[in-house]
N, C-alpha and C positions, 0 to 999 in steps of 0.2 A: 504493500500500500504506500502511495506517495504521501509524504508528510510535508506540512508547511512549517518549517523551522524558523523561528525568529530569535535573533540575538539582540539583547538590549545592552548598549554600551554608553558610558558617560563621554567617551572620546575614542577616536581612532588614530590618535597621535602616536608619537614615539613612546615606547614602553614595553615591558615584558608581557603584560596581560594583553595589551593591544595586538602585539605580534602573534601571540597564541590564538587570540580570537579570530584574526584574519586568516591565519594559516589553517585553523580548524574549518572555517567556512569554505575556504578554497578546496580543502580535501573533500568535504561533503559534496559539493557540486561536481567535483571531478570524478568521484567514485560512486555516487548514488544518483537516483533520479528525483531526489527531493528538491523542493523549492526552499531557498534560503534568503532571508531578508535581515538586514541590520537596521535597527532603530538607533540612530546616533544622536545623542543629546548635544554634541558639539558639531556644528556645521562645517568644520574645517575639513580639508581634503585628507583622506587617509594617508598615513605616513608609509605604509607598506603596500606592496602590489596586491590588488584585489581582482579576483576573477570577474569578468564582465557579466557572468550569469547571476551574480549576486546583486540583489536589489538593495540599495542603501536609501533610507528615508531620513533626512536630516530634520531635527527639531529647530524651529526658528523662534527664539524667545523675543517677544516684542514688549516685555515689561521689565522694568528695573526693580519692581517690588518683589521681594523674596517669596512671599506667600503666593502671589499671583503666578510667579514662575513655577513653583511647585505644582500648583493647580493645573497650569498649562501643560506641564510635562505629563501629569496624570492623564489629562484629556488626550494628549498626543498618543500615549501608549494605548489607552482604551479604544480610541477610534481606529488606530491602525491594526491592533491585534484582532479586532472584530472584522475589519475589512479584509484582512489577509487570511481570515479563517485559520488562525494559528492553532496548531494542536500540540506543538512543543516549543516552549520558551526557555532560553538559556541566558543566564546573567552571571556576571563575574564579581559584582560588588554588592554589599548589603543594601545600599540605597537603591540600586537598580532592582534588586530582588523585591524590595518593598513596593516600588512602582509597579512591577510586574504582578505581584500578588494581588494588589487592590484593583488592578485594571484588566486583568485577563478574564476571558470567558471561563465559566465554572468548569467546563470539561477539559480545559487546556492544561497540559502537564507543565509544571514549573521546576526547572533544575537550576540550582544555584552553585556557586563555587567560591571558595576562599582563596584569594590570590596574595594576601598580605600577611603581616605579622599582627595577629589580634592583640598581642600583649602591648603593642605600642599605641593602641587606641586609648582614648579617655574612657571614663565610666560609661558614658552614653553610647560611645562607639562600640564598646564591648557588648553592652546590653542589646543594642539593635542588631548587631552582627548575629548574635545567638537567636534573637527573636525572629529575624528574617529567615534564618536557616531552618527553623522549626516549621515555617510556613511553606517551605519548598517540598515538592514530592520526591525529589532526589537531590543529592548534594555531592560535589566533587572536591576532594582535597588534593593538594600537591604532595603533602608529606604526612606520614603517620603521626609525627610529633604535633602538628597543628590540629589534627583530628582529636587528639586527647584533651584539647581545651574546649571542646564543644559538648553539649548535653547528650546523654545516651540516646535520646529520641532522634537526634540528628545522626549520630554515629551509626545506628542500626540501618538507616536507609542510605548510607553514604558509600562511596568508593574512593580509593586513593589512586590517582593517576598522575605520575610525574610529568613535568614539561617535556615536550618533544624538542628535538633540534629543528627549529622552525626556519632557520636561515639556510636555504639551499646552497648558498655560496660556500658553506663549510665543507660540503662534499667535493667542491671543485678545487679545494686547497691541496697542493702537492707538498707533502711533508718530507723535508730533507733536513734531518737534525744537524748535519755538518754545515749547512748553509745558513743557519739561524744567526741573526745579528746580535750584537751586544746591546740589546734593548730589553727593558722591562715594560710591559704594557698593563693598563687597567682601563676599565670601561664602565660607564654609568652616569646617571645624573649627578651634576655637581651640587650635591646637597649634603646636609649633616649625616644622613643615614649611611651614605656610602663610605664614610671614614677616610676620604682622600687626604685629609690633614695628617692622620696617623701614618699613612703610606709615605707622604712626602718627608715627614720627620724621620721615618725609618730609612728612607733612601739617602737622607743626609749622612747617616752613619755609614751606609754602604759606599757612598761617594768618596769617603775619606780613604778607603782601601782600594776601590776600583773606579777611578775617575774616567775610565774608558767606557762606562755604561751610561745609557740615557734612559730616563723614565718618560714614557708617553701616556697621557691620560686622555681618553676619548669620551666626549660628552659635553653637555651644556647644562647650566643651571644657576640658581641664585647665589651659590658660593664661589662663583668664578673669581670675583674680585678679591675675596678673602684668601682664596687659595693662591692667587698670584702674589698677593702681599706676603704670604708665608714663604713662597719661593724666593721672593726678593730678600726677605729678612735673613734667610738661610744662605743667601748668595749662590743659589742654584739655577740662575737664569740660563746658563749654558747647558744645563744637564736635565732640566725638567720642562716638558712641553705640555701645555694645555691645548690639545689639538682640535677641540670642538667636535661637532657631530660630523661623521664621515661615513658615507654609504658603504664603502669597502674596507672599513676598519678591521674587519676580520682577517684581511690579508696581512695587515701590520701585526696583529696578534700572532698569526701563524709564523711570521718571520722572526718573532721575538724569542728570546731564550726562556723568559719567565713571564707568567701572567699572575697578577695579584688581585684578589677580591678582598678589599679591606672593610667590608660593610659592618655596621653595628647591628643590623638586623636585616632579614630578608623574608620573602615568601618562598620562592624557589628561584635561585639566581640563574637566569638565562645566559648572562654574560659568562658565568663560570662553566656552564654546560657547553657553550659554543667554543670557549677557549680549550677545554679538555678535548673536544672533538677535532680540533685542528692538530692535536698531537703536541700541545705546548705544556711544559711543566707548570703546574698551577699551585699557588699558595693561597689559602683562604682562611679568613677568620672562622672560628667555630661558632658562628652566631646562630641564633634562632631565626629562621628555620632553613633547612635545605642543604647546606654544605656537607654536613656529616652523613647525609644520605647519598651523597654523590662521591665523596672522597673517602677512600680507605687509607687512613693516614700512613704515609711512608711508602705506600704501594703505587697509587695512581695520582698522588698529590700530597700536599702537606697542610695540616691544620694548625692554626695559631690562636691564642686567646684574643678576644676582642680588645682593641685599643692598647695593645701591648707593643709599644714602639721597639723596645730592645729585642724581644723574641722575634718579631717580624723581620727586623734587620738581620738577626742571626740566621734565620731560615733562608733569606735571600742570599746571604753570603755563602751559606752551606751549598746551595744549588750552583752558585757561580764557581765555587772552588772544588766541586765534586762532579765532574763532567759525566762520569759513568752512572752515577745516581740519577742525575737529571735526565739522561737519555733513557734510562729504565722507566722512569716515571712517565716520560713522553709516550713510550711504547704501550704502557698500561692504560694511560689516560684515553688514548684514541679508541679503545674498546667501547667507550660510551656511545659511539656511533651506532653500534648494533642494538644496545640496550634501549636507547631513546630515539630510535628511528621514527620519523614522523608518521609514516604509514601505519606502523604498529600502534603508536600512541593515539592517533586520531581515530583509528578504528575502534579503540577501546571507548573513547568518548561516544562515538556514534552508537555502538552496541549498547552502551549504558542508557543513552537517550531512549532507544527503542525498547529496551528491556523495562524501563520504568513506565513507559507509555502502555506497554502490553499488560503489565501487572495491574494497572489501574483500569 
């Protein structure tokens, strides 16, 4: 039976959840005969390539009043879900889950998903995250650890599906360990969550012993000026580059000897997944959540405590000074390509959607 699947998203801009959402929709229209529509609360152009078979309906907010905007978004969802005859609705954030729950036709299946770290939300954010999850017919978690913070009512109807390698360019990368450059890479939004200040401080220690290495950080965000000031204060202008957003940054990662994820918290870090899939030796903070479910410490990557400048510097130096260890980690890391293959992961999403619908 052909389904009318609708995804509700606050944005289709740059971000891990947005990339997963678009990749999932692309997979469904490429591999099934279902109709797929995205209701987009942000009218901006999608940051990632979207299959032309996917219908995108943008919300146009004509009110500066917050309450009116909420009401208008509710009407937007209600009208479109009815017109589209949606029988499966998928959302990725608790606010979208609430809009979907209150606006969907009674017979429509609602499947939610937690993409962030619930522990970093305030009291109301935690309350509504759990409340919204209870109202869903099914729920998808990225990690087992995150699932443990939700009520048993949610856990019983849920499934854990890790992120797929959504960036097809990863598979085009030709891995040659002997040609990697003396570069350390990092990638993500330039904000407090990503801990780039810790990474830069750790690199300052590394630089004293290995001034032939460069640190490249890819991404944009509100902390750019603060991070540049830190680079200037540490006199690292020649050695640390804030490279901005770059569409083919994965090639830079693949050509680097080390990739570092310095986050203070995560949901499931796509940047780490992609870096491992390029066959790059990765160091990650052992933050909640995700890295410890991807990295077997010492085998396919290294884990370090959050915000520990000295230990991070020590591990970077260890990989620089132990070539055989680094190459062995590279070899093991690339195995993630099989485990998190997009076709395998998105089929799990789709099979779960259909399974929940059939049960109801």
